[in-house]
C-alpha angles and dihedrals in degrees: 000000000000125000126189121185100170091106086067098051104024123206098328112154088233092051095112088059089061090054089053091049091050088048093050093047090047090053090048094050096035091232136097112226117233116269116238112265122267098029097123138024111267115262095016096095140004100252118213112253108179095301130164119255095217090199096311119142121241118228118200115199111219133186136197132220094271096050100260113137143191138156142252119216122211122186131197114257115252 
């Protein structure tokens, strides 16, 4: 599933920290909160809608100022 929360915080320079906070809270609660509507074209992705993690890891895609990217993986505590 894919979740995008940028419509909630816009283009703040600290926006990626919000994604990590959502991922950490999701791992703590074992549930991915629903993405705001209209973030992706219908049918392209399975958009997260308040679903259980069931032990799956969360990967947050991050970019830097020059366009390089990577990801951070957060896993639910045992």
